[in-house]
C-alpha positions in Angstrom: 137.6 105.8 104.0 140.6 103.6 105.4 144.0 104.1 105.2 144.9 101.9 101.7 141.8 103.5 100.1 143.6 107.1 100.8 147.0 105.8 99.7 145.9 104.7 96.5 143.7 108.0 96.2 146.8 110.1 97.2 148.9 108.1 94.2 146.6 108.9 91.7 146.0 112.5 92.4 149.8 112.7 92.8 150.7 110.9 89.5 151.5 112.6 86.5 151.7 111.4 82.9 150.2 112.7 79.8 147.5 111.2 77.3 147.3 111.2 73.6 144.9 109.6 70.9 144.1 109.8 67.4 141.4 108.2 64.9 142.2 108.1 61.3 140.4 106.0 58.4 142.1 104.4 55.5 140.3 104.2 52.5 141.6 100.5 51.9 140.2 96.9 53.2 141.2 95.5 56.9 143.4 92.7 54.8 145.5 95.0 52.9 146.1 97.5 55.9 147.6 94.7 58.3 149.5 93.7 55.5 150.6 97.3 55.4 151.3 97.5 59.3 153.8 94.4 58.9 155.4 95.9 56.0 155.7 99.3 57.5 159.2 99.5 58.3 162.1 100.6 57.0 160.1 103.4 55.0 161.1 107.0 54.0 159.0 108.7 56.4 159.9 107.0 59.5 164.0 106.6 59.3 164.7 106.7 62.7 163.5 102.7 63.1 166.6 100.9 62.3 165.8 97.3 62.8 163.0 95.0 63.5 163.4 91.3 65.1 160.8 88.8 65.4 161.1 87.2 68.8 158.4 84.9 69.3 155.3 84.0 67.1 152.5 81.7 67.9 149.1 81.3 67.2 146.4 80.0 69.6 143.0 80.2 68.9 142.9 81.2 65.9 144.8 84.6 66.7 148.2 85.2 65.9 150.5 86.5 68.7 154.0 88.4 67.5 157.0 89.4 69.9 159.1 91.8 68.1 162.0 93.9 69.1 161.9 97.7 67.5 165.1 99.4 67.0 165.3 102.9 66.4 167.2 106.3 67.2 164.9 108.8 69.4 167.3 112.0 68.2 167.1 113.6 71.9 167.5 117.3 72.6 170.9 117.5 73.8 169.9 119.1 77.6 167.6 115.9 77.7 171.0 113.3 76.7 172.9 115.3 79.7 170.1 114.5 82.0 169.3 110.7 81.5 172.3 110.0 78.9 171.9 109.1 74.7 172.7 105.3 73.9 172.9 105.3 69.8 170.5 102.8 69.5 167.2 102.6 71.4 165.3 99.2 71.9 161.5 98.8 72.5 159.2 95.8 73.1 156.2 95.2 70.6 153.3 92.5 71.0 150.6 92.2 68.8 147.4 90.1 67.8 146.2 89.4 64.6 142.8 87.9 64.7 141.4 87.2 61.0 138.2 86.2 61.9 137.0 89.5 63.3 139.3 92.0 61.4 141.3 93.0 64.1 144.9 93.6 64.8 146.5 95.3 68.2 149.8 96.6 68.3 151.4 97.3 71.9 154.6 98.8 72.3 156.4 99.9 75.4 160.2 101.3 75.6 163.1 99.2 77.3 165.8 101.7 77.0 165.4 104.6 79.4 162.8 102.8 81.1 164.3 103.5 84.9 162.8 107.4 84.2 160.9 107.0 81.0 157.5 105.0 80.6 155.5 105.3 77.0 153.1 102.9 76.2 151.6 103.1 72.7 148.8 101.2 71.3 147.6 100.7 68.2 144.2 99.2 67.0 143.2 98.7 63.3 139.7 97.2 62.5 137.2 97.2 59.6 134.9 100.2 59.7 131.4 98.6 61.0 129.9 100.8 58.1 132.2 99.4 55.1 134.4 96.2 56.2 135.1 95.7 52.8 136.2 98.8 51.8 137.9 100.9 54.6 139.7 100.4 58.2 139.9 102.7 61.0 143.1 103.0 62.9 142.9 104.2 66.8 146.0 104.9 68.3 146.9 106.1 72.1 149.6 106.7 74.0 150.5 107.2 77.7 153.9 109.1 78.8 155.2 109.4 82.2 158.5 111.1 83.4 159.9 110.5 86.5 162.8 110.8 89.2 164.6 113.6 86.8 164.1 117.2 86.4 161.5 119.0 84.3 159.8 115.6 84.4 156.7 117.3 83.3 158.2 119.2 80.3 159.7 116.1 79.2 156.7 114.6 79.0 155.1 117.3 77.1 158.2 116.7 74.5 157.9 113.1 74.1 153.9 113.4 73.6 154.6 115.8 71.0 156.9 113.7 69.4 154.7 111.2 69.2 152.0 113.1 67.4 154.3 114.1 65.0 155.7 110.6 64.5 151.8 109.4 64.3 151.3 111.5 61.5 154.7 110.2 59.8 153.5 106.7 61.0 149.8 107.1 58.8 151.7 108.5 55.8 154.3 105.8 55.8 151.3 103.3 55.7 149.6 104.9 52.8 153.3 104.7 50.9 153.4 101.2 52.0 149.9 100.8 50.6 150.2 102.2 47.3 153.6 99.9 46.6 151.3 96.5 47.5 148.3 98.3 44.8 151.3 98.3 42.4 152.5 94.8 43.2 148.9 93.5 42.6 148.9 95.7 39.5 152.2 94.7 38.1 151.4 91.0 39.1 147.8 91.2 37.3 149.7 92.7 34.2 152.2 89.9 34.0 149.4 87.7 34.3 147.3 89.1 31.7 150.4 89.4 29.7 151.2 85.5 29.9 147.9 84.1 29.7 147.4 85.9 26.2 150.8 84.8 25.2 149.7 81.1 26.5 146.7 81.8 24.3 148.9 83.0 21.4 150.9 80.3 21.7 148.3 77.6 21.8 146.6 79.1 18.6 149.4 78.8 17.0 150.2 75.2 17.8 146.7 74.4 16.9 147.5 76.0 14.0 150.4 73.8 13.1 148.6 71.0 14.3 145.6 72.0 11.6 148.0 72.4 8.8 150.0 69.0 9.2 147.1 67.1 9.9 145.5 69.0 6.6 148.7 68.2 4.8 148.7 64.5 6.0 145.4 64.0 4.8 146.4 65.7 1.5 149.3 63.1 1.3 146.9 60.4 2.0 144.4 61.2 -0.3 147.1 61.4 -3.0 148.6 58.6 -2.0 145.3 56.7 -2.4 144.3 58.1 -5.2 147.4 56.9 -6.8 146.6 53.7 -6.2 143.5 53.4 -7.0 144.8 54.7 -10.2 146.9 52.1 -10.1 144.6 49.6 -9.3 142.5 50.8 -12.4 145.3 50.4 -14.6 146.1 47.0 -14.2 142.4 45.6 -14.4 141.7 47.8 -17.2 144.6 46.0 -19.5 143.1 43.2 -22.1 144.5 39.9 -21.6 146.9 38.5 -23.7 145.7 36.1 -26.3 148.2 33.1 -27.2 149.3 32.5 -30.8 147.5 30.6 -33.2 149.1 27.3 -34.1 149.9 26.4 -37.7 
């Protein structure tokens, strides 16, 4: 084994990081879940996310690519803040790909704040379930956490991993909350559409009734006028022709 291979093996052996993953099934079609993922923030379950800004967006070969900046408040314990600091707002890069044809949505996030000491790489895959592609969506979530260059790095990795797990549960609850809102909006829109259709049909029926009544009245007026004209004509033709006076 050469020196390079030995160095790589030692590096991998000494590298310390924490891995986390989870799976979840949404009882909603992929199109609706993807829409909810875009509308996930703000929500009452994840108040730590304070802002999302779109930095770039483009479509390549039918795939939508988006780059967003996520602003949030982590709420670090005081002892962690003492070691690495505690800015008011934390920032992270999020890059996503949405493939409508294959019904997949991938979001990859990495922190910008504390990147000198902490690296948190999180990936979410939203995919239509193979068994029920039109009814269910699978969420697969993974995270890799690495802390280096600070005391208690392993303990901090465990703390961050536990926080990610807790936030992931809140995130799924937030998605369900957004999906419920979307369903309510659809139902409200459908209700308004039905109501508007009924109003249009009612108004159309009313208008047709008025037109029919007007036409009937006009026909009655024409019939009366025609009958009167015919009677007048008959009266004129039935009058006796006046005879001249006899001459003496």
